[in-house]
DRENDO-125570 format. One record per residue (C-alpha): residue number from 1; residue in three letters; x, y, z. Coordinates in Angstrom, 3 decimals. Layout:
# residues N
ZAMAR / seq / type / c1 / c2 / c3
ZAMAR / NUM / ALA / X / Y / Z $
...
This chain:
# residues 115
ZAMAR / seq / type / c1 / c2 / c3
ZAMAR / 1 / GLN / -2.135 / -7.028 / -18.793 $
ZAMAR / 2 / VAL / -1.330 / -6.096 / -15.226 $
ZAMAR / 3 / GLN / -4.094 / -4.227 / -13.450 $
ZAMAR / 4 / LEU / -4.127 / -3.134 / -9.819 $
ZAMAR / 5 / VAL / -7.074 / -1.598 / -8.006 $
ZAMAR / 6 / GLU / -6.913 / -0.119 / -4.518 $
ZAMAR / 7 / SER / -9.908 / -0.083 / -2.186 $
ZAMAR / 8 / GLY / -10.708 / 0.982 / 1.342 $
ZAMAR / 9 / GLY / -9.795 / 4.665 / 1.456 $
ZAMAR / 10 / GLY / -11.941 / 7.651 / 2.305 $
ZAMAR / 11 / VAL / -12.301 / 10.093 / 5.175 $
ZAMAR / 12 / VAL / -11.377 / 8.717 / 8.579 $
ZAMAR / 13 / GLN / -11.083 / 10.343 / 11.979 $
ZAMAR / 14 / ALA / -7.727 / 10.846 / 13.626 $
ZAMAR / 15 / GLY / -6.939 / 7.932 / 15.888 $
ZAMAR / 16 / GLU / -8.921 / 5.456 / 13.812 $
ZAMAR / 17 / SER / -7.446 / 2.627 / 11.762 $
ZAMAR / 18 / LEU / -6.783 / 2.340 / 8.059 $
ZAMAR / 19 / ARG / -7.008 / -0.761 / 5.941 $
ZAMAR / 20 / VAL / -6.352 / -0.423 / 2.238 $
ZAMAR / 21 / SER / -6.289 / -3.385 / -0.116 $
ZAMAR / 22 / CYS / -4.928 / -3.901 / -3.598 $
ZAMAR / 23 / SER / -6.572 / -6.397 / -5.926 $
ZAMAR / 24 / THR / -4.572 / -7.581 / -8.907 $
ZAMAR / 25 / SER / -5.321 / -9.165 / -12.270 $
ZAMAR / 26 / ILE / -2.313 / -11.458 / -12.043 $
ZAMAR / 27 / SER / -0.982 / -14.141 / -9.753 $
ZAMAR / 28 / ILE / 1.036 / -12.223 / -7.167 $
ZAMAR / 29 / SER / 2.829 / -15.398 / -6.140 $
ZAMAR / 30 / SER / 4.773 / -15.031 / -9.385 $
ZAMAR / 31 / VAL / 5.810 / -11.375 / -9.069 $
ZAMAR / 32 / ASP / 9.108 / -10.272 / -7.620 $
ZAMAR / 33 / VAL / 7.808 / -7.643 / -5.203 $
ZAMAR / 34 / VAL / 4.525 / -6.091 / -4.084 $
ZAMAR / 35 / GLY / 4.497 / -2.835 / -2.187 $
ZAMAR / 36 / TRP / 2.815 / 0.324 / -0.985 $
ZAMAR / 37 / TYR / 3.655 / 3.987 / -1.515 $
ZAMAR / 38 / ARG / 1.896 / 7.141 / -0.535 $
ZAMAR / 39 / GLN / 1.909 / 10.674 / -1.866 $
ZAMAR / 40 / ALA / 0.739 / 13.642 / 0.157 $
ZAMAR / 41 / PRO / -0.369 / 16.853 / -1.564 $
ZAMAR / 42 / GLY / 2.641 / 18.761 / -2.871 $
ZAMAR / 43 / ALA / 5.042 / 16.050 / -1.734 $
ZAMAR / 44 / GLN / 7.040 / 13.347 / -3.448 $
ZAMAR / 45 / ARG / 5.843 / 9.785 / -3.557 $
ZAMAR / 46 / GLU / 7.311 / 7.860 / -0.638 $
ZAMAR / 47 / LEU / 7.760 / 4.166 / -0.084 $
ZAMAR / 48 / ILE / 6.080 / 2.550 / 2.907 $
ZAMAR / 49 / ALA / 6.909 / -1.146 / 2.634 $
ZAMAR / 50 / THR / 7.487 / -4.047 / 0.282 $
ZAMAR / 51 / ILE / 6.957 / -7.803 / 0.380 $
ZAMAR / 52 / ALA / 9.235 / -9.934 / -1.770 $
ZAMAR / 53 / ARG / 8.251 / -13.240 / -3.336 $
ZAMAR / 54 / GLY / 9.834 / -15.167 / -0.509 $
ZAMAR / 55 / GLU / 7.625 / -13.335 / 2.012 $
ZAMAR / 56 / GLU / 10.465 / -11.080 / 3.118 $
ZAMAR / 57 / THR / 8.907 / -7.834 / 4.300 $
ZAMAR / 58 / ASN / 10.818 / -4.578 / 4.416 $
ZAMAR / 59 / TYR / 9.630 / -1.290 / 5.874 $
ZAMAR / 60 / VAL / 11.140 / 2.110 / 5.376 $
ZAMAR / 61 / PRO / 12.596 / 2.894 / 8.839 $
ZAMAR / 62 / SER / 10.345 / 5.909 / 9.367 $
ZAMAR / 63 / MET / 7.294 / 3.751 / 8.611 $
ZAMAR / 64 / GLU / 8.202 / 0.679 / 10.638 $
ZAMAR / 65 / GLY / 5.993 / 0.211 / 13.665 $
ZAMAR / 66 / ARG / 3.346 / 2.512 / 12.204 $
ZAMAR / 67 / PHE / 2.212 / 0.441 / 9.234 $
ZAMAR / 68 / SER / 1.856 / -3.255 / 8.571 $
ZAMAR / 69 / VAL / 1.588 / -5.024 / 5.225 $
ZAMAR / 70 / SER / 0.471 / -8.493 / 4.247 $
ZAMAR / 71 / LYS / -0.470 / -10.422 / 1.138 $
ZAMAR / 72 / ASP / -2.770 / -13.260 / 0.235 $
ZAMAR / 73 / ASP / -1.436 / -15.206 / -2.729 $
ZAMAR / 74 / ASP / -4.621 / -17.245 / -3.003 $
ZAMAR / 75 / LYS / -6.752 / -14.122 / -3.440 $
ZAMAR / 76 / ASN / -4.108 / -12.132 / -5.350 $
ZAMAR / 77 / THR / -4.486 / -9.230 / -2.977 $
ZAMAR / 78 / PHE / -2.220 / -7.397 / -0.600 $
ZAMAR / 79 / THR / -3.080 / -5.071 / 2.234 $
ZAMAR / 80 / LEU / -1.778 / -2.083 / 4.133 $
ZAMAR / 81 / GLN / -2.880 / -1.333 / 7.688 $
ZAMAR / 82 / ARG / -2.263 / 1.575 / 10.023 $
ZAMAR / 83 / ILE / -3.531 / 1.947 / 13.553 $
ZAMAR / 84 / GLY / -3.876 / 5.372 / 15.099 $
ZAMAR / 85 / LEU / -4.078 / 7.589 / 12.044 $
ZAMAR / 86 / LYS / -2.747 / 11.116 / 12.240 $
ZAMAR / 87 / PRO / -3.547 / 14.115 / 10.034 $
ZAMAR / 88 / GLU / -0.106 / 13.807 / 8.430 $
ZAMAR / 89 / ASP / -1.172 / 10.412 / 7.095 $
ZAMAR / 90 / THR / -3.478 / 12.191 / 4.658 $
ZAMAR / 91 / ALA / -2.310 / 11.101 / 1.224 $
ZAMAR / 92 / ALA / -3.057 / 9.061 / -1.842 $
ZAMAR / 93 / TYR / -2.008 / 5.466 / -1.181 $
ZAMAR / 94 / LEU / -0.750 / 3.484 / -4.160 $
ZAMAR / 95 / CYS / 0.007 / -0.173 / -4.592 $
ZAMAR / 96 / VAL / 2.693 / -1.451 / -6.906 $
ZAMAR / 97 / VAL / 3.981 / -4.759 / -8.213 $
ZAMAR / 98 / ILE / 7.451 / -5.179 / -9.665 $
ZAMAR / 99 / ILE / 8.030 / -7.798 / -12.333 $
ZAMAR / 100 / LYS / 11.548 / -8.199 / -13.717 $
ZAMAR / 101 / GLY / 12.336 / -4.581 / -12.907 $
ZAMAR / 102 / ALA / 9.130 / -3.145 / -14.395 $
ZAMAR / 103 / TYR / 6.794 / -1.229 / -12.084 $
ZAMAR / 104 / TYR / 3.030 / -1.557 / -12.385 $
ZAMAR / 105 / TRP / 0.945 / 0.901 / -10.397 $
ZAMAR / 106 / GLY / -2.574 / 1.151 / -9.142 $
ZAMAR / 107 / ARG / -4.328 / 4.480 / -9.607 $
ZAMAR / 108 / GLY / -4.116 / 5.237 / -5.931 $
ZAMAR / 109 / ILE / -6.802 / 5.812 / -3.359 $
ZAMAR / 110 / GLN / -7.247 / 8.922 / -1.260 $
ZAMAR / 111 / VAL / -7.179 / 8.727 / 2.516 $
ZAMAR / 112 / THR / -8.056 / 11.912 / 4.374 $
ZAMAR / 113 / VAL / -7.601 / 12.030 / 8.132 $
ZAMAR / 114 / ALA / -10.013 / 14.440 / 9.787 $
ZAMAR / 115 / THR / -9.475 / 16.013 / 13.193 $
């Protein structure tokens, strides 16, 4: 059974950094893609970035330069980082793995940027 758990959210001050991690119950070296989405209140879920099995990283153009993603196959975790948070970054951040076209989601973790 695929289980994903996000950690590292909470209330942070504008201008501070964000680091959110996703721990998985499976070997992520064997999955097709790992990735991060976010969903702000009243908004649609939006993709931030993905990392494919061959380490190819892709960012949504509007997110590139603002976020960075990485993964650790040995620890079966992957991470999202953002420097210089803004209030508009307030959202639930969700990790996802894709295995043969099937999406498996974490529950999401809330990040609230305070001014």
